[in-house]
N, C-alpha and C positions, 0 to 999 in steps of 0.2 A: 891918238895912238891906240887907245882901248877900243874905239869904234872900228878902226881899221882891222884890228885883230879879231874882233867879234864878227865883223862882216866876212873876213876870210874864212873863219871857222864855219859860219853858216853856209857859205857857198860850198865849202868842202863837204859838209854834211849832206846838203841837198844833191850834189853831184854824185856822191857815194850812194845815196838812196835810189837814185834814178838810173844807176848803171844796169844794163841788161846783159846777163851772161850770154856768151856765145853758144849757139846750138848748131852743130853740124851733123849731117847724116853720116853714120858709120859706113865704112866700106862693106858692102853686102846687105845692108839694111834696105837698100833700094829694091831688093828682091822680095821684100815682105809686102804682100797685097793686103789692102784694107778695104772693107766694105760693110754694108748692112745686111747683105744676104746671108742665109744659113751656109755653113761650111758644107762642102761636098762630102759624100760618104767616104771618100778616100782620105779624109783628114781625121785626126784624133784631137780631142780637147786636151790641152796641156795646162789650162788654168786661166783664172781671171787676170786681167791686165788693166791698169789705170795709170794715167799720167796727168800732170797739171803744169801749166805754164803761167807765169805771172806771180806777183808777190805784193802783199800789202794792200793798203787802202788809198785809193785816189793817187795823189802825187807822191805819196810815201811808198815807193816801190816801183813796179813797172807793170803795165797791162799785158796780159797774155794774149796770144794770137792763135788762130787755127793752124797756120803753117808751122809755127814753132811747136805747138802741142803735137801735131802730126809727126814731125821729125822725132820728137821725144818718144812717141808711141812706137814708131818703126824701129828706133834704136833699142828700146826695151824689149820689143817682140823678138828682134834679131838675137839679142843676148839670151833670151829664153829658148831659142831654137825654133821659133815659130815661122811658118810660111804664110799664114793668113790670120788677120784679126777681124772678128765680127764686132762692129761697134754697136753698143746698146744705148749709151747716153753721151750727149755732148752738152756741156754747160758753159755758156759764154760769160764774160765779165758782166756784172750787173750792179745796180744801185741798191744796196742793202738798207740804207737809211739816208736821210737828207744830208748827212755829213760824211758818208762813206760809200765809195764806189769800189766794190770788191773786184780786184784785178785778175782773179784766177780764171783760166780757160781750162776746163777738164774734159778728158775723153776716157771712157771706160768701156770694156767689152770682154771678150774671151779670145784667147790665143789658141791657134790650132797648128798642128804639124802634119805634114803628109805622112801617111802610114808606110 
């Protein structure tokens, strides 16, 4: 009985740790353009922008992806009123130590709005 209860709790814990939150593109966020090129002169800088997808270490959490991070970036830029994001850095999940694979996928840059 105790083994069954402990097994059920362990499975519940592991499933809970591995659940990946849903990320959907907001209506209008698909109009935000993203690139590495400098913004045109017809755009004004509205501030830095940074997002991350993923959580935890190895199997304790979930691994971030480029697509999910890009969706988060466009959503955040749209909420800021941006029309363009110039990407400066992209950091993929990586092995920090022999016992931990950092699951974060990060994108940062500058948000711009048409003048």
